[in-house]
Each structure stands twice: as structure tokens, then as C-alpha cells.
Phi, psi and omega in degrees: 000137176239113179269140175250133182282152170087045179300130182285344182283321175055053175299139186292340182253019186303128180281349176248036185309314184299319179286311190281322185258329183263004178054038177293135180144192177221153180281136175227163180277165174299321178297318178296319177301314178301317178298320179299317179306309181293324178298317179298315177301315181292337179275357175098017179297147177281337181199171171257109186258106183268108186261119176054056181258011185308321183279359178236019183304317180300321179288320177300315181297320178298317180294315180297324179295327179293329182249012184312316182287332185264342182277120182249000180249155183297150173257124182252126179260100187260112188220172176285353184084345184274073187234159172273154176300322181295323179294316178302314181297320181291320184282335189300332178292338185249349185252138177264320183233129172263133179233071183272151166275152166235095195273312189231146175258310185274146176299325182294315180292317178300321178290317183293322187259344180216002180064027185227076183299340180269012187308304188300308181296324179292312181295316182296321177297315180297314181295321173303315178297324178296315179296320180293318181296322189259339180073197183295150181296145175237131181240155176271184183298334179271002181083013179273131181295132178252335179201147179132196181226129176242117180267130179254145174220126178268121177285120181266141179302139178064015178228032181295330178298325175293320179300319177294324177293322177295316180296322177297317180298319178300314182294325185272329191249348181249160181303144176302136179091002177295121181289147180229138174246116177268127183248150181228015186272035178307133178233120182292000000 
């Protein structure tokens, strides 16, 4: 897993707050990022999991392009879902698996918890583009996703009705068979 500092969404309950909000980490070159990808592969990683890298996509693409011939494991784009369709389209050539969150349904909740009242329509458009770019999920013999989109949703306390609306939206608006991971590790 490679974490990128400075998530623009800033959810008030983020379990990676030190990394995402306090910009904990260190600056590295694009060449060093490419080396890290290969080092992870050489250490036996199942994939390269890029966490919250949306604001670094041009640099990530450059690093992946440098190691394209040598990288034999899937690249996972792990995000808040709050992405532009253009960013998804740019990343799709270099990403094997999209792993977006679908966090909020109502504008009020999204505003209260992340300052992003437009979260749901923006995220749903991005996730639709992810599904279109990657097609149906493909798994290896061990059941690990090699290509596709897996949508995650964290069930928030006192907001299960929103979770149900999100699951309905996934069923209605995304391709049949789109896998969903329901999470319950909310931390105040």
C-alpha cells in the first residue's frame, strides 16, 4: 500500500487522519515512486494499492509508465470516490482495479461530514466511469480481483437509511454484478 498525503475530502471520521489531513509523510521523486512499486512487487505484494492519490495522478501515471514492462501485479486505485470522470479516464490506462468508496447519499450528510454537498452525484458519475473503463470483475485462482471495480461503503452510525439508499443506487445505476464491500469499522 502506498498512501498519499493531503486528501481533499477531509471526512471528520477519517481513520487515516494523520496521513490525509496533517500531510504526514515525505516528499519523493517520481523515479523513487516507481522504484517503490517494484520493491513492493519484489517483496511479494499481491498488488500496488494507491490510497487517495487523486491529487497526484499525473505523477502516479508517470511512475507507472516507467515500470509498465516490469510490473506484473495489479494496480489498485483506492479512493474516496470523489473524483472527476476525466481523472478516472486518465488513470484507467494504468489502473487494473478501481476501489472507490461511496460514502454519502444526502447532500446534508456530505456537507456535515466532509464539506462536499455534491459528493453523491460526483462520486456516482466517477464510479460509473470506473465500471465502464474496467468492465466486469476478473479474479485469479485465489479469488483476488485482477481487474474491475469494487465499491466500498462504510455504514455510519445513525445513518443506516442512507446506507440502504446507497445500496439501492448501486443496484439501480451500476452494472449488475458490481461487487460491494460493506464496512463497519467507523471510528469517531
